[in-house]
N, C-alpha and C positions, 0 to 999 in steps of 0.2 A: 294551043290551048282552046277548048271548046267554049262556046258562048256561056254555058253555066260556069265555068272555072273563071272566065273573065269577068263575070258580074260577081262572084265571091271575092275575087281579088280587088276590084273596083269599091265593093263595099267596105272592105278592110281599110282601104286607103282612105276613103272618104270618111271613115268613122275617126281617123285620126286628125281630122283637119277639121276647120271651122267652116268649111265648104265656101270660103271667101266671101261670106256675107258681111264681115266686119263686124260680127257680135263677137262680144269677149267670151273667153272659155270660162267655165263655171270655177269659183274660187277652190284652191286646194281644200281637200277633206282627208281627214285621219282615217284609220282604218276602224276606230270606234264610232266614225260618223261626225265627228267634231269639224265645222268649217272654220277656215281661216276668217278673223275678223280685223277690224281696224277701230281705233278711237280718234276722237278730236283732242288734241293737246292744247291746253292753254298756254298762251304766251305772256310775257311782260309787256309793259308798253315799249320796250326796246326792240319787241318782234321776236325775242329769243326766248326758249324754254329755258327752265331752271337748270337742266342738264348742260345748255350751251354756257349759259352765264358762269357755272361753275368751272367748266374747262377753260373758258376765257379767262377768268380770275386766277386760276391755278397757274396757266401760262404767264399771266402778268406777273404773279408772285415770284414764280420760279426765275424769271428774267429781270428783277429788279436788281439794278447794280449795287453791289456793296451788301446784299442780304446775307443773314447768317441764319442758319438752321441748327437743329440739334438731332443726331442721329442715336437711336437706342435700339440694340439687339437684345430681345428678351426671350428666356427660356420659357417654353411653354409648359415645362414641367413644375419647374419651381416659382415662375414669376420674377426671378433675380434678373437684374440687368447685367448681360454678360459684357456687353460693350457699349461704351459711350464716347461720342465724338462731336465736335462741333463740325459742321458742313459750310463752306464757303461757296454761296450760289445754290446748288442744288446737286442731289445724289443722282447718278446716271447709270443706266443699265448697260453691260457690256455689249449688248448687241446692237447697240446705237452706232451709227455711221454717218458720213457727210457725203458719201456717194452710195448709190444703189449698188446691191452685189450682183445685179445680172444687167447685161445690155444685149439687144438684138444683133445677132451676127450669124453669117451664112460662109462656111469654109474660110473662117479667119478675116473675112472682110466685112465691114459693117453695112448693114441693109440700108438701102435707099431712105433717106428721110421723110418721103412721102409716105410711108407706111405708119400704122397705128403706133402709138406709144407716147410718152411723156419724153420731151427731148432735154437732154442733159448734156453737160461739157465736161468732158473727163480728158486731162492731158492735152488741153488745147483742141480737142476733135469733138464734135457733135455726134452724139449716139441717142438711141431711143431705148427706153426702159418701160416695162409695166408696172414697175413699183412707184409709189406715190409719195411724194414729199410729205411728211407729217406737219402737223400744227407748230411743233416744236422746231422745225427747220431740219429735221434728220431723217434718215431712212433707218430701217431695221427693227428689230424686237426688242421686247423688254426682257430682263431678268436672266441672265446666267448667274451674273454677279453684278453687284453694285460698286460704283468707284464715286470718290470724291475727295477734295482737297478740304483740309480743316483750316480754321483762321490763322493757323502759323505756317500755311502753304505747303503742309505735309500730306502727301499722296496717300489714300487708304483703299483697299479693295476688300471686298466681303462676299464670300460665297454663300449662299443660303441653303443650308441641309439641316437635316435633323428637326425640321418643324420649327425652327427659330422664327421668332416675330420680330419684323424690323418696323420700327417707327419712326418717323421723321417729323419734326414739329419746329415752327419758327420761332417757339417759346421753350426755355427748358423746363423739364417736367421735375416735379419734386420726388426723385426716387431716394429710398433710404440706402440702397447699397449697390455699388457697382464693381463689378469684379475687375475689368479691364477698363480703366480710364485714359483713354488715349491723349487726353489733355494734360496729363500729368507726367511730363517729360521734362 
């Protein structure tokens, strides 16, 4: 490579770096020229945002021993309540799990625990996972179907399809007509 080609190559490499100066790179910018921005969010006296308080309050409500909720599946076309049920505790999505779905492994042997990842114990053995335990103490994603137990101890499972609207409340709603009332058995 000649001196001119070397100079061009070094220029291209240098253009992709901050030159080691420690100066931050410019903020991201969209194709239309809009730059990334940030805002200062006010917090309450507890130091939490309203969103953090809402999530904390929901977790507390969902885990109140003996709590009863009311589930309504509503037709988006007619507004009719298609299904009504009490819920003992809370409604849970089918994708929720007590263990992560993946752990680090090489050739069937588990990777040295010094590697990155969150430690988990499965079957009495320590493993590492890239999944993070969620605030409700579970792993996994929400909503393929919902499941719950009613106040009579009966198990229910509901698949969301056709645009059905699912509403869960800790108080019964004054609805005029229920097509399938799971409480009338």
